[in-house]
N, C-alpha and C positions, 0 to 999 in steps of 0.2 A: 348644234347649240340646243340647250334645254331651257324651256320656259316653265313657269309655275303659276298655278291658280290656288289661292289660299283664301278660304272662307272662314271667318272667325266671328264670334258674336255671342250674344246673351242666350239664356235658356229659352227653349221653346219658340225660337224664331224661324225654324224651318231649314237650318243648315243641312242636316242629314237627309231631310226629305228631298231636297234639290240634288244632292249628290246621288241618292238612290235613283232618282229619275234619270240621271245620266247613265248610271250603271245599267238600268233596265233598257234604255235606248240602245246602248252599245251591244247588248245581247251576250251570247255565249262564246263568241270567238276571242277568248282570252286565255292566258296561262297564269297560274299563280306565280307571284314574284317573290323569290326567296332572298333573304338578306342575313348574312352572318356578321355579328358584331359583338363587342365586349360590353355587356350590360353592367354599368358601374353601380346600379342600385342592387343587383343580385350578385355582383362580384364574380361573374362567370361569362364565358362565351356562349352565345345562343344563336341558333339559326331559326328564323321565323318566316312564315308566309306573311309578308307585309302588305300585300294588296294584289290587284289584278292588272296585268299588262295586256293591252289590246294592240297587237302588231299592226293591224290595218291602219290605225290612226296614230300610233306612237304614244298613246295616252297610258299613263300609269296612275291608277286611282288607289291611293293608300287606304287601308282599312278593310272592313268586312261587313257583311250584312248584319243588321241589328237582330237581336233575339226574336223580336216580333215580326221580322221580315218587312217592316214598313219603312225602315230608315237605314242609315249607314252609320257605322262607328269608325272613326279614324284615330286622331290623336288622343281622344278621350279613352281609348283602350289602354293607354299608358305603356305600349311596347317601346316607344321612344319617349320616355317620360322627362328627360332633361333636354335643355336647349342644345347642349353639346352633342348628345346622341342624334338629335334631329339634324343638326348641321353636318355631322359626319356622314349621315345617310345621304343627304342632298349632294355632298361633294363626291361620295362614292358613285352615285348615278351619273352625275355630270362628267366625271373623269373616266368612267369605265363602261358606260352603256350608251352608245350613240343611237341605239334604237329608240330610246325614250326621248320623245320630243316635248312632252309636257307632263308635269306631275300635278295631280289634284289632291289637295289636302283640306280637311275641315276640322274644326275643334273649338272647344270652349275653355278647357283647362290650360293654363300656362300659355295662352296665345296673345295676351295683351302686351307682352314684352316688345321692346324695340327690335328684338331679333326676329319677330314675325312681320316686320315692315319692309318696304321696298329697298331702303338703303342697305340694310344688312343682307337681305336676300341677293341684292346685286353684287355685293362684295363676296358673297358665297360662291358666285359664279353663274347665276341664272341670267339668261339673255333678256327675256321679257317677263314681267311680273304683273299679275293682276291680284290685288288684295281687295277682297270684298268684306265689308263690315255689315253686321246685322244687329240692330239694337232697338230699344223702345224709346219713344219720346217722353212718355208720361208714366207715372206709377199705375194709373188706371189701365193703360194698355198692357203693362206687364202683368197686372193682377188678372185681367181677363184671360190672357193666354195661359198663364201658369195654373190658374184655377181649373181651366178646362182640361189641362193635361193631368192634373192631380186627381180629378174626378170629384172634388168637393170644394165648397166655397171657402175662401179666406177673405179677410177684410183688408181695407186700404192701409190700416196701421201696420199690419203684418208686412204688406208689400214694401212700404217705405223703409222699414227697418230690416228687411231681409238681406242676407248675403248676396242673393241673386240680383237684387236691384242695385246694390253697391257695385257689383261686377259689371252690370249693365252700364252704369255711369263711367266705369273705366274704359269700356269699349267706345263709348261716345267721345270721351276725351282723346283716346288714341286716334280715332278717325279725324277729329278736328286738328290734332297735331300734324297728321299726314297732309291734310288739305291746306295747311298754312305753313308749309315748309318745303324743302326740296325733296321730300319723300314722294311728292306728286309731280312727276315729270313724264307725261305720256309719250312725248317725243323721244325720250331717253329710255323707253322701255319700262317705266315705273308708273303703273296705273293704280289708282285707288278709287273705289266706288262704294257707295252704300246701296245695298239691296233692300228694297222695301219688304217688310214682313209679309205683305199681301201680294208680292210679285208672283209671277207664274211659277208653278212647280217645275216647269220645263226650262227655267231660266238658263241653266248651264247648257242644255241641249240646244236652245235657240242661239246662244252665244258662240258655241264652239263646233256645232255639228251641222248647222244649216246655212 
């Protein structure tokens, strides 16, 4: 049986940083994981290295190291840019590779969809699902983090009217919907949590490796 950990959320909340911390902890005992699929966006069959598989743990971490080597890039690489391609990949692993015990995924683009939530992932065939959301409570918090990343100051008016803040509200609403519906049923393998933006960089290590 295959489990999944899915981290989704707003810009500059630390999703990729926590995934990279897990990658660093797991070390070099991995093999590249190849996947062949029909890319409907490019209208051709492609074979790609979709992530790293760690045989000792059964963990498959989708994505690759960011260009600055400080973080991790997963769904935002757009290798699996449509929901159908993502679902096809999940089903491929579930049905064909019993070595994979848990898939780790993170992303910002195209992740607020109901197809990134526990009910759909359960229907896809996953056994136990952890969906982690990361977002800001106020425009001031969003402004502070995004200005620091951009390297220059922006004002609150920019923050409130930015596409990033509107996306942030989308993640907040998606989290609330999960927590107020049958998406959140931990006893049935459907777990939903919010990760505080200031949580430990080693959050995933502490949750899954210790």
